[in-house]
C-alpha positions, 0 to 999 in steps of 0.5 A: 500500500502506498503512503497516500491512502494510508495517510488518508486513513490516518487523517480520517480516523483523527478527524472522526475522534474530534467530532462531537456526538450528533446533537451536542454543542461543543462551545470549545469548537466555536470561534470566539467562544471560550470553553466552560472555564474561559471567556474571551473578549469576543464572549464579553462584547455583548455585555454592557457591564463596566467591571469584570465582576458584573461581566462574569455575573452576566455571561458566566455566573457559575464561576461564582457558584464555585468560589469556595472550596475546602482544604483537607482540614475542612477550612473554607478557602476563598477564591483568589484573583490574578490579573496579568500574573499578579495576585490581586486578592479576593473576589472583590478585586473584580469589582474595581477592574474595568472590562475594557482592557480585558482579553480573557478571563479564566476560572481555575479549579482549586486543585489546578490552582494549588498545583500551579501556584502552590499557595495553599490558602485559596480555593479556585482562582480567576485569572484575568489577562489584559491588553497591557 
């Protein structure tokens, strides 16, 4: 068998693995729309909210539904906010951050946050990236 038919077979199987089941919507495959845990500027363009906090409430309120987690001792760990790599504190930091320069907003699960930042004092993290 020549390499061209083999390549066609390999590509066909690879593309079949990327397809979503019939009738299901996959927002990660839609241009300009983030997945479950990320918002891009294109997702926020229809929001009339002046701050990041209000925009999240309008577009993806479930980010705040998961704002607390618990450590191994049962202590409640609050959500932290990082803006352009800098820890800005708790969720109240989003109330003063204007939506204008924001390019993306990402929700990071508590376990992933612990792995990435190893801070041990926070649950989930909201990571905001701006066009600096």
